[in-house]
C-alpha positions, 0 to 999 in steps of 0.5 A, spaced: 072 310 803 073 310 796 076 304 793 083 307 792 083 309 799 081 302 802 087 299 798 092 304 800 090 303 807 090 296 807 097 296 804 100 301 810 104 295 813 107 293 806 108 300 804 112 302 810 116 295 810 117 294 803 118 301 800 121 304 806 127 299 806 127 301 798 127 308 800 133 307 805 137 303 800 136 308 794 138 314 799 144 311 801 147 311 794 150 317 790 150 313 783 147 307 780 152 301 780 152 293 781 152 294 789 145 298 788 142 293 784 144 287 789 141 291 795 135 292 792 134 285 790 135 283 797 130 288 799 125 285 795 126 278 797 126 280 805 119 283 803 116 276 800 117 278 793 120 271 792 127 270 790 125 268 783 121 274 782 126 279 785 132 276 781 127 277 775 125 284 777 132 286 778 135 284 771 129 288 768 131 294 772 138 293 770 136 293 763 131 298 763 136 303 767 141 301 761 137 302 755 134 309 758 141 311 760 139 313 767 144 315 772 141 318 778 139 313 784 133 317 785 130 315 778 130 308 779 124 307 784 119 310 778 122 305 774 121 299 779 114 301 780 113 301 772 116 294 772 112 291 778 105 294 774 107 290 768 108 284 772 101 284 775 097 286 769 093 279 767 086 278 766 084 279 773 076 279 772 071 273 773 068 270 767 061 269 770 057 270 763 052 264 764 046 262 768 048 259 772 055 261 773 059 257 778 065 259 783 068 253 787 072 256 793 078 252 795 084 253 800 086 251 807 082 252 814 084 259 817 085 262 810 079 266 810 075 262 805 068 262 809 069 269 810 070 270 803 064 266 800 060 271 805 063 277 802 063 275 795 055 273 796 054 280 799 057 283 793 054 279 788 047 280 791 048 288 792 050 288 784 043 285 783 045 277 782 041 272 785 046 268 789 046 261 792 051 258 796 053 250 797 056 248 804 060 242 800 065 242 806 062 237 810 068 235 813 067 239 819 060 241 822 063 248 824 064 249 817 057 248 815 054 252 821 059 258 820 057 258 812 050 259 814 052 265 819 055 268 813 049 266 808 044 269 813 049 276 813 049 276 806 042 275 805 042 269 800 040 262 801 044 256 803 044 248 801 047 244 806 047 237 808 049 234 815 056 233 817 060 227 813 055 227 807 058 226 800 061 233 798 059 232 791 052 230 793 051 237 796 054 240 790 049 236 786 043 239 790 046 246 790 046 246 782 039 243 782 036 248 786 040 253 782 037 251 776 030 250 779 030 257 782 033 261 776 040 263 780 045 267 777 051 265 781 053 259 785 058 259 790 060 252 793 065 251 799 070 245 799 074 242 805 080 246 806 085 240 807 092 239 804 094 233 809 092 228 804 093 231 797 090 224 794 084 225 798 083 232 796 084 231 788 079 225 788 074 229 792 075 235 787 075 231 781 069 228 783 066 235 785 068 237 778 065 231 774 058 233 778 059 241 775 061 238 768 055 234 768 050 238 772 052 245 769 055 243 762 057 249 758 056 254 764 062 258 766 066 256 772 071 259 776 076 255 781 078 260 786 084 259 791 083 263 798 090 265 801 092 268 807 097 274 805 100 274 813 103 267 811 108 270 806 111 265 802 108 259 805 102 262 801 105 261 795 107 254 797 100 252 798 098 255 791 103 250 788 100 244 792 093 246 790 095 248 783 097 240 782 090 238 785 085 243 782 084 247 775 085 254 779 083 260 775 085 265 780 087 267 787 083 271 793 088 274 797 086 275 804 088 279 810 092 284 806 091 289 811 094 285 817 101 284 814 107 287 811 108 281 806 103 284 800 109 283 796 107 275 795 102 278 790 108 279 785 111 272 786 104 269 785 102 272 779 109 271 776 112 264 778 105 261 778 102 265 773 095 265 777 091 272 777 089 275 783 082 276 782 080 279 789 084 282 795 081 283 802 083 289 805 079 289 812 073 286 816 067 289 813 062 286 808 065 291 802 072 290 804 073 284 799 075 288 793 077 286 785 084 286 784 086 292 780 094 292 778 095 299 777 091 301 783 095 296 787 102 299 785 100 306 785 097 305 793 103 301 794 108 307 792 104 312 794 108 317 799 
């Protein structure tokens, strides 16, 4: 299955919900008026686009419809598609040009963080990169063992300590091993706790200091993994993590299992954080780089 087909299939539930409701609204009007815009705004909000983003999109829609002198409701959908695509166009690629480059993975337990690490490692290894994983989520023994399973599945080595070890020490040993082995990409797991933001900030700050010292000048991506099925709760998680860590991008998982794919718009618009990967299935190659144009085209595909 090609890239577009994977995304199209993964967005089936979101497309049926969001675009289905949008078509119903547009089909019930014979002319463009304020009632139409208000119903579209409500549809976007109910599709987990978020209030702030939905209002902004509909304000731009009003302006564009007026500027282009559009009179038929049937023409509104294409304009909305265009405006959504514009909203999502950011620098969605990873900056991994140094050797080693470091990826720090953060996110709450259950969002798919460990699975994402395994799939990223597999992707990079398939592309010919030497990859090393660091199990710096030492809070739970299960997290270390789970990451070992994914490391084995992806065919890459893992640096691990015992449960309860200092996460920064794991990162230190991982970076030392990466330099000794001439590794291209280091991916480090971190504990998925938000209950005590102060502890989280201290832990991430300590890890960041180790990376700055041991991998000085190296590219660093700090990726937040969010579960698409949680809708606007994922956006709130992103806000909290954004305060605790210098996030460079989002990985949105489980997009194929939800009708709430509209949260991509509020993540990028309200938080200014680029979505860099999306999970559209359970297979190793179902973690896909986020392509805004392909996403919107698949979303609006009939």
